[in-house]
N, C-alpha and C positions, 0 to 999 in steps of 0.2 A: 119455828122451823123454817129454814130458808128454802128457796127453790132447789138449790144444789143439794141440800140434805134430803129433799124428796127424791132426787134421782139416784141416790146411793142404794146399794143392796140392803134390803131390810133383813134378810135371813142369812145366818152364818153356815147353815147347812141346807143342803138342797139335794133332792133325789131326781135323778134324770133317767127316765127309761129310754132304751134305744140309744143309749150314750156311746155305743161302739162305733158309730159311723155317722155320716151326713150331718143333719141339723143337730141331732143330739150331741154329737162330739164337739161341734162348733160352740154351742151354748155352755157345755162343760169347760171348754177352754176359756171362754169369756168370764164365767163365773169364778174360776180359780184365779184367773189374773186379777179379779176384783177382790180376792181374799176369802171367798166362800169355800168351804169344803163341799165336795160333791160325791154322792154315792151313785155310781153308774151301774145300771142294770141292763142286761141284754142276754140273749141266747148264747152268744159266742164269747167265751171268756178271754180267748186271744185278742179279739177286737177291743174288749174293755181295757185290757192290760196295755194295748197300744195307745188308747186314749190316756191312760194314767201316764204313760212314759212321755207323751207330748206335753203333759201338764206338770211334769216333775220339778220344773224350776219356777212355777208359779207360786204365790203366797198361800193359796188354798191347796188342799190335798184332795186326791181322788182315791175313792175306795171301790174297787170292782166287786160286783156281787152277780153271779150267773143267775138268770131268771128268765123263764118263758111266761109272758104275761097272760097267755091263753090258758095256762093252768093255774087255777086258784090256789092250790096247795103250795105250789112253788112261789107264787106271789106272797102268800102269807109267810112262808119261811124266809124270803128275802127281805120283807119288810120288818119281820121281827128282829133280824140281824142288824139292819139298818137303824132301827129305832131302840137299840139296846141301851143307848145313853140318854133316851127321851125321844119322844115322837117328833119327827122331822116336819117342819111347818110349810115348807115349800116343795113343790113338785112340778116337773116338766115332763109331760107324757109324749114321747117321741116314737114309742115303739110301734111297729106295724109295717108289714110288707105286702106289696101287691105287684102282679105281673099283668100288664095290658092284655087284653083278650077280646076278640070280637064277641058280640052278643050271641051269635049262632053257634059259637064254638064254646061257649060257657057250659060248665058241668056243675051238677049239685056239689061235688067235691071242692071244685075251684072257688065257688061262691062261699061255701062253708069255711074254707081256709081264710078267706078274706074277712068274713064275719068274725071268726074266732080270733084272728090276729088283731084287728083293729076295733071292733065294737065290744066283744066279750072281754078282750083284753083290757080295753079302757075301763069297763065296768069293774073288773077285778082290781085294777089299780086305784080307780076312785074310791071304791068301797073300803078297801084295805087301809088306804091313806087316811080317809076321812073318819072312820071309825076310831082308829088310834088317837086322833086329835080330839075328837068329841069325848072320849073316855079320859083323856088327860086334861080337859077343859081348856084347850088351846085353839086359836084361830089359825088360818093359814091361807095360802094362795096356790092354786093349781092352774097350770097353762097346758092346754092340749092341743096338738097340731091336727088340723083336719085337712082341708083343700079348698081351693077357690072353685073347683069344679063341682063339689057335691050338691050344689043348689040348682043345678041345671043339667041339661043333656051334654054328655061327653062320650062320644063313641070310644070304645075300647076300655072304658073305666066305670062301667055301669056297676059293677060288683064293689069297686072301691067307693064309688059315690054313695051307695046305699048305706055302707058301713059308717062312712065319716059323717053323713047326714045324721045318723043315729047318735054318733059322739056329740054332735052340736045340740041335739034335742036333750041329751042327758045333761050337758053343760048348763043349758037354760033351766031345766027342771030342778036339778040339784042345787043350783044358785038360789032358786026360790025356796026350797025346802030347808036347806042347810045354812042359810045365811044367818039365821038366828044363833048359830054356834060360832060366828065370825069366820066362816069358811067362804072363800071366794073361788069361783070357777070360771074361766074364760078360755076361749079358743082363738087360735091363729089360723087362717086360711092361706097357706103359701100358694104362690104361683109356682113357676118353673125355676128351680134352683139346682142346676146341674152340678151337684157335689158328689164326691166318691161315696158310694154306699147308698145312693138313692136311685130309683128307676129313671130319674131325670138325666142321669149322667150318660146315657147311651141312646138319647133321642135320635132317631133315624134321619129326618130331614129338618135340621135346625132353622133353615131359612123360613119354612112353613110356619113354625111356631113364632119366630120373631115377628113376622107379619101380623100376627094376631095379638101382639102385646103393644098397647099404645105407647109405652115408653121405649119400645124398640130394642129391648135387651132383656137377658135373663137376670135373675136376682143374685146378688153377691151375699156371701155368708153373713157378713156384718148387718145386711139389711133385714135379715130374719131375726138375728140375735138381739139387736136393738129393741124391737118392739117386745121381745120376750122378757128382756130384762126390765122394760117399763112396766109390764103387767105384774112383775114380781116386786116392784118398788113401791115405797110409800106414796108415790105420785099417783098410783092407780088404786089406792085404798078404797075408793068409792065406785069402782067399776067392777061389776060382776054379771054373769049371764050373757056376756057379748062375744061376738066373733069379729076379730079384726082381720080384714083381707089385706094380705101383703103380696100382691101379684102384678105390680106394674100397670094395673088397670085391665088385665086380661079378661076379667069377668064382664067387662062392659061391652065386649064385641058381640055383635048378633050371633055370630057363630065362631067357635074356636075348638081346638082340640085335634084329634086325629082325623085325617081325610081318608077317603077310600084307598088312595095310594099308600098312605102310612099303614092302613089296617091290613093290607095284604102280607105285611111282614109277620103277622100273627098266625098266618095259615090261610088257606084258600077257603072261600065260602062253601057251605054244604049245598050240594047239588039238589 
């Protein structure tokens, strides 16, 4: 096998959760351009159909399936439909939403929503996907998006950080436990990618954030798509349990994230 062969997509079918917008949509477009068929899942069918429309001239086809990853019954139904012709061996987990919020304004309901969307949702997807492959006797590769901010303090995103740190913990533990079945689990920690459908697309003071990114700019879609395709390719077949940070070096700053001036956009502090 040549180096070029290693870089070609290994899987002809891929599931992408959160494929109706943002990074999930960008990855779906790239995969179908390379000839892979993609099952896109998400809560809003109209967004999934928009993704399918954007990819309709590509060699690979898109199959939209409505699914709320926080509901295990809906996840099982969606995966049963996706796997009706055989368990799909590649998965990109991009589902999950979060709204920035000051710590003193956080409520149990908002924290629960974040945990259910990102951490419980990831568990539902991880377990349903892996069990089908174990039963079928097949290996596979999973890539989950977390964040560059979940391993350290980030004002305004503590509820998101705790959920995504849990996802990275699961990636490591499941890699250890399920590697014997030929299953690989890896994560990508994106920095700021102001794409439509992400909470990065309406950052209040972009200059503040740019100053905290060593490369001096936000990420472009292909710069998150490339690492994703790599982790799904034969070139990464000996990589599991890892988190790849794709953030322009933002995590290297002694302090980054929202400033008190930014945080006032979320509501005034509690007196």
